[in-house]
C-alpha positions as CSV (number, residue, x, y, z in Angstrom):
1,M,1.0,-5.3,15.7
2,T,-2.0,-6.5,17.7
3,E,-1.2,-4.6,20.9
4,D,-3.6,-6.4,23.2
5,F,-2.1,-9.7,22.2
6,R,1.5,-8.4,22.6
7,D,0.8,-7.0,26.0
8,A,-0.9,-10.2,27.2
9,V,2.1,-12.3,26.0
10,T,4.5,-10.0,27.9
11,R,2.4,-10.1,31.0
12,N,2.0,-13.9,31.0
13,S,5.7,-14.4,30.5
14,K,6.5,-12.3,33.6
15,E,3.9,-13.9,35.8
16,N,4.6,-17.5,34.6
17,P,8.4,-17.7,34.1
18,H,8.4,-21.5,33.8
19,T,5.3,-21.9,31.5
20,E,5.5,-24.3,28.6
21,F,3.4,-22.0,26.4
22,L,4.9,-20.2,23.4
23,D,4.6,-16.8,25.2
24,H,8.3,-16.7,26.2
25,H,9.5,-17.1,22.6
26,L,6.9,-14.6,21.3
27,K,8.0,-12.0,23.8
28,A,11.6,-12.5,22.9
29,L,10.7,-12.0,19.2
30,F,8.7,-8.9,20.0
31,D,11.6,-7.5,22.0
32,D,14.1,-8.2,19.2
33,L,12.0,-6.5,16.6
34,H,12.5,-3.2,18.5
35,N,16.2,-3.4,18.0
36,Y,17.3,-5.4,14.9
37,T,16.3,-7.9,12.3
38,A,14.9,-10.8,14.2
39,N,14.6,-14.5,13.5
40,T,12.0,-17.1,14.4
41,Y,14.2,-20.1,14.9
42,K,13.0,-20.9,18.4
43,I,9.4,-20.5,17.4
44,T,9.6,-22.7,14.3
45,Q,11.5,-25.3,16.5
46,K,8.7,-25.2,19.1
47,L,6.1,-25.6,16.3
48,G,7.9,-28.8,15.2
49,I,9.0,-27.3,11.8
50,D,12.2,-29.1,10.8
51,N,12.5,-27.7,7.3
52,V,11.6,-24.1,6.9
53,Y,11.9,-24.4,3.1
54,E,8.8,-26.5,3.0
55,Q,5.7,-24.5,2.1
56,R,3.2,-23.9,4.9
57,D,-0.4,-22.6,5.1
58,A,-0.8,-19.3,7.0
59,A,-4.3,-20.1,8.4
60,E,-3.1,-23.5,9.7
61,Y,-0.1,-22.1,11.5
62,F,-2.0,-19.0,12.8
63,E,-4.2,-21.5,14.6
64,R,-1.3,-23.6,15.7
65,V,0.6,-20.7,17.2
66,L,-2.6,-19.6,19.1
67,R,-3.2,-23.1,20.5
68,M,0.3,-23.1,21.9
69,T,-0.1,-19.6,23.4
70,S,-1.5,-19.0,26.9
71,T,-5.2,-18.6,27.2
72,D,-5.0,-15.0,28.5
73,A,-3.1,-14.0,25.3
74,S,-4.9,-16.0,22.7
75,K,-8.5,-15.5,23.9
76,I,-8.9,-12.2,22.1
77,F,-8.9,-14.2,18.8
78,H,-11.2,-17.0,20.1
79,G,-14.9,-17.0,19.2
80,Q,-17.6,-19.5,19.8
81,L,-20.5,-20.5,17.5
82,A,-23.8,-22.0,18.6
83,N,-26.0,-24.0,16.4
84,K,-29.7,-23.0,16.6
85,T,-32.4,-25.3,15.3
86,T,-36.0,-24.2,15.0
87,C,-38.7,-26.7,14.3
88,S,-41.9,-26.0,12.3
89,K,-43.8,-25.6,15.5
90,G,-41.5,-22.9,16.8
91,H,-39.5,-25.0,19.3
92,I,-35.9,-23.8,19.5
93,Q,-32.9,-25.9,20.5
94,T,-29.4,-24.4,20.8
95,D,-26.1,-26.3,21.0
96,G,-23.0,-24.3,21.7
97,D,-19.9,-26.3,21.3
98,A,-18.1,-25.0,18.3
99,P,-15.2,-22.7,19.2
100,F,-13.3,-21.1,16.3
101,W,-10.1,-19.2,15.6
102,H,-11.3,-17.9,12.3
103,L,-14.4,-18.1,10.0
104,P,-13.8,-19.7,6.6
105,L,-15.6,-18.0,3.7
106,S,-16.1,-20.0,0.6
107,L,-15.7,-18.0,-2.6
108,V,-19.0,-19.2,-4.0
109,D,-19.6,-18.3,-7.6
110,Y,-16.1,-17.1,-7.7
111,C,-16.3,-16.3,-11.4
112,S,-18.7,-13.6,-10.5
113,K,-17.3,-10.1,-10.6
114,D,-19.2,-8.9,-7.6
115,Y,-18.1,-11.3,-4.9
116,S,-17.7,-9.6,-1.6
117,V,-16.8,-10.5,2.0
118,V,-20.3,-9.3,3.0
119,K,-21.9,-11.9,0.7
120,G,-19.5,-14.5,2.2
121,I,-20.7,-13.7,5.7
122,E,-24.3,-13.8,4.6
123,E,-23.7,-17.2,3.0
124,F,-21.9,-18.6,6.1
125,F,-24.9,-17.6,8.4
126,K,-27.6,-18.6,5.8
127,P,-30.3,-20.8,7.4
128,S,-30.6,-24.4,6.1
129,D,-34.0,-26.0,5.7
130,F,-34.4,-29.7,6.6
131,C,-37.6,-31.3,5.4
132,G,-38.9,-34.5,3.8
133,E,-36.4,-37.3,4.3
134,N,-34.1,-34.8,6.0
135,Q,-36.4,-33.9,8.8
136,M,-34.8,-33.5,12.2
137,Y,-35.9,-34.9,15.5
138,C,-37.4,-32.4,17.9
139,E,-37.3,-33.4,21.6
140,Q,-40.2,-31.2,22.5
141,C,-42.4,-32.5,19.6
142,G,-41.2,-36.1,20.2
143,D,-40.9,-36.7,16.5
144,K,-39.1,-35.8,13.3
145,V,-40.4,-32.5,11.9
146,D,-39.4,-29.9,9.3
147,S,-36.7,-27.7,10.8
148,T,-34.5,-24.7,10.1
149,M,-30.9,-24.6,11.3
150,T,-28.6,-21.6,11.5
151,D,-25.3,-20.7,13.2
152,V,-25.2,-17.9,15.7
153,I,-22.2,-16.4,17.4
154,K,-22.3,-17.1,21.1
155,H,-19.1,-15.1,21.7
156,H,-17.8,-12.4,19.4
157,P,-14.0,-12.4,19.6
158,D,-12.2,-9.1,20.1
159,V,-10.3,-9.8,16.9
160,L,-12.3,-11.6,14.2
161,C,-10.1,-13.4,11.6
162,L,-11.8,-14.3,8.3
163,M,-10.2,-16.8,5.9
164,L,-11.0,-16.5,2.2
165,K,-10.9,-20.0,0.9
166,R,-8.7,-19.5,-2.2
167,F,-7.8,-23.1,-2.5
168,E,-10.4,-25.5,-3.9
169,F,-10.4,-29.0,-5.2
170,N,-11.1,-29.1,-8.9
171,Y,-12.6,-32.4,-10.1
172,N,-11.8,-31.6,-13.7
173,Y,-8.1,-31.6,-12.9
174,M,-8.4,-33.8,-9.8
175,S,-6.2,-31.5,-7.8
176,Y,-6.4,-28.3,-5.8
177,I,-6.4,-25.0,-7.6
178,K,-6.0,-21.4,-6.4
179,I,-8.9,-19.1,-6.8
180,T,-7.6,-15.7,-7.9
181,C,-10.9,-13.8,-8.2
182,S,-11.1,-10.2,-7.0
183,V,-12.9,-9.9,-3.7
184,E,-14.5,-6.8,-2.3
185,V,-13.2,-6.3,1.2
186,P,-15.0,-3.8,3.4
187,Y,-13.3,-1.6,6.0
188,T,-16.3,-1.9,8.4
189,L,-18.2,-5.2,8.6
190,Q,-21.4,-6.0,10.5
191,I,-22.0,-9.7,11.4
192,P,-25.1,-11.3,12.9
193,E,-26.2,-10.1,16.3
194,S,-25.4,-6.6,15.1
195,Q,-21.7,-6.6,16.0
196,T,-19.6,-4.2,14.1
197,Y,-15.9,-4.8,13.2
198,E,-13.2,-2.7,11.6
199,L,-10.4,-4.0,9.4
200,Y,-6.9,-3.3,10.7
201,A,-4.8,-6.0,9.0
202,F,-4.8,-8.5,6.1
203,V,-2.4,-11.1,4.8
204,D,-1.9,-11.5,1.1
205,Q,-0.9,-14.7,-0.6
206,F,1.1,-14.4,-3.8
207,G,1.8,-17.4,-6.1
208,D,0.1,-20.7,-6.5
209,L,-0.1,-24.1,-4.8
210,R,3.5,-25.0,-5.6
211,G,5.2,-21.8,-4.7
212,G,4.3,-18.6,-3.1
213,H,4.9,-15.8,-0.6
214,Y,3.0,-14.0,2.1
215,S,3.1,-10.3,3.1
216,A,0.9,-8.5,5.7
217,T,-0.6,-5.0,5.5
218,I,-1.4,-3.4,8.8
219,K,-3.0,-0.2,9.9
220,I,-0.9,1.6,12.5
221,Q,-2.2,4.4,14.8
222,E,0.0,7.4,14.5
223,E,-0.1,11.0,15.9
224,H,-1.4,12.4,12.6
225,G,-3.9,9.7,11.9
226,D,-3.9,6.0,11.0
227,R,-1.5,4.8,8.3
228,W,-1.2,1.5,6.5
229,Y,2.1,-0.3,6.2
230,Q,3.3,-3.4,4.3
231,F,5.3,-6.0,6.2
232,D,7.3,-8.1,3.7
233,D,9.9,-10.2,5.5
234,T,12.6,-7.8,6.6
235,R,11.0,-4.8,4.8
236,V,8.4,-2.5,6.4
237,T,7.2,0.3,4.2
238,E,4.4,2.8,4.3
239,L,2.0,2.3,1.4
240,D,2.0,5.1,-1.2
241,Y,-1.7,4.4,-1.8
242,Q,-3.6,4.5,1.5
243,P,-6.6,2.2,1.2
244,F,-10.2,3.0,2.2
245,Q,-9.7,6.8,1.7
246,L,-12.4,7.1,-1.0
247,D,-14.7,4.2,-0.2
248,N,-15.6,1.7,2.5
249,T,-14.4,-1.1,0.3
250,E,-11.3,-2.2,-1.6
251,R,-10.9,-5.0,-4.1
252,S,-8.1,-7.6,-3.9
253,Q,-7.1,-10.7,-5.8
254,T,-4.5,-11.8,-3.2
255,A,-6.1,-11.2,0.2
256,Y,-6.2,-14.4,2.2
257,L,-6.6,-13.6,5.9
258,L,-8.5,-10.6,7.1
259,F,-8.3,-9.3,10.7
260,Y,-11.1,-7.2,12.1
261,R,-11.2,-5.5,15.5
262,K,-14.5,-5.4,17.4
263,K,-15.9,-1.9,18.0
264,K,-16.4,-1.8,21.8
265,D,-19.4,0.5,21.7
266,T,-21.6,-1.7,19.6
267,G,-23.1,-5.2,19.8
268,I,-25.2,-7.1,22.3
269,P,-24.1,-8.3,25.8
270,E,-22.5,-11.6,25.9
271,S,-22.0,-14.4,28.5
272,T,-18.3,-13.7,28.7
273,D,-17.8,-15.3,32.1
274,V,-19.1,-18.6,30.9
275,F,-17.1,-18.4,27.8
276,T,-13.8,-17.6,29.6
277,S,-14.4,-20.5,31.9
278,E,-14.9,-22.9,29.0
279,L,-11.9,-21.5,27.2
280,L,-9.6,-22.4,30.1
281,T,-10.2,-26.1,29.4
282,I,-10.0,-26.0,25.6
283,N,-7.1,-23.7,24.7
284,N,-4.6,-26.4,23.6
285,E,-6.9,-29.2,22.5
286,Y,-9.0,-27.4,19.9
287,D,-8.7,-30.0,17.3
288,Q,-9.6,-32.8,19.7
289,R,-12.7,-31.0,20.8
290,Q,-14.0,-30.9,17.3
291,D,-14.0,-34.7,17.0
292,G,-17.2,-36.5,17.9
293,K,-19.0,-33.4,19.3
294,N,-20.7,-32.0,16.2
295,K,-23.8,-34.2,15.8
296,R,-25.7,-32.0,13.4
297,K,-25.5,-32.6,9.7
298,R,-24.7,-29.0,8.7
299,R,-22.0,-28.6,11.3
300,R,-20.3,-31.8,10.0
301,E,-20.6,-30.5,6.5
302,R,-19.1,-27.2,7.5
303,E,-16.1,-28.8,9.2
304,E,-15.5,-31.0,6.1
305,T,-15.6,-27.9,4.0
306,D,-13.2,-26.1,6.3
307,T,-10.4,-28.6,5.7
308,E,-10.5,-27.8,2.0
309,G,-8.9,-24.5,2.7
310,Y,-5.8,-26.2,4.2
311,P,-3.9,-27.9,1.4
312,E,-0.5,-28.9,2.6
313,A,1.1,-27.2,-0.5
314,A,-0.6,-24.0,0.1
315,C,2.2,-21.6,-0.1
316,C,4.4,-20.0,2.5
317,R,8.0,-19.2,1.8
318,E,9.9,-19.5,5.2
319,A,13.5,-19.8,4.0
320,D,14.6,-17.3,6.7
321,G,12.1,-18.4,9.2
322,S,9.8,-15.5,8.3
323,C,6.2,-15.7,7.1
324,G,3.7,-13.0,6.2
325,S,1.3,-14.0,8.9
326,S,3.8,-14.3,11.7
327,S,5.8,-11.2,10.8
328,G,2.7,-9.2,10.5
329,Q,0.7,-10.5,13.4
């Protein structure tokens, strides 16, 4: 239901009939969905999934599908972070080598009743101070000095995916647990650099670590206004209660992946030509690029934290080859 992605997949399939990318199988799936109940056998086979009864994580396989899709199609989901360090004397150093398919938001203080996606974004981009024994070396100062480090978005993707990290390792039980707190999800979201996004889809995760199910809820543009529909395996139904009619926010205990579309008339200019050139070389080796490049302490910590959201047992029921994230997106 992401039209730009669907059109790009179709276009690339026609222009590159012998490509090894996943585009051909995705196009066939999209075509089938217009006519009858479809299956994802060829896609799961291409992804290396031998047993569809094993539980899978939606965020992990969302990335895997995009890495195996052509650059022209997947680039609308692809963003790029830069790491900006400012020393105590005002010298600024920026490193921009952290591409992302989604931004993981830790459910900090998840027992709090007022946790929100907005607070999660603020926490993600919160500056970190390095002083004392943790001082950082400044090339312009030629010495270790007090510094502040923060992430900035070098390239805002057309579609921004946010992952709510509902799976956390609990040291009391020495195992992963699911965080079921209610999260305030905004319809419109402004992220750093004053870029505004609008929610158009979200994936819910039901169940726990040992068994669960995904469904997707997506806003569809219709003649008489936008309407929200639920995609649950073979069933597609219009919601009786249409969200965001009374307020800019809704609360959810099951939302896992949030998909926001960038508003084209807002935001600051970006170096898109440079980004597109870089993306051509990194589309199918994203995980390899992450290794050995992130030299800064906070970036390493962030990557270590990111993996906590991907427990292998995290939940997708794919008995018929269908998954909430794939059927909805």
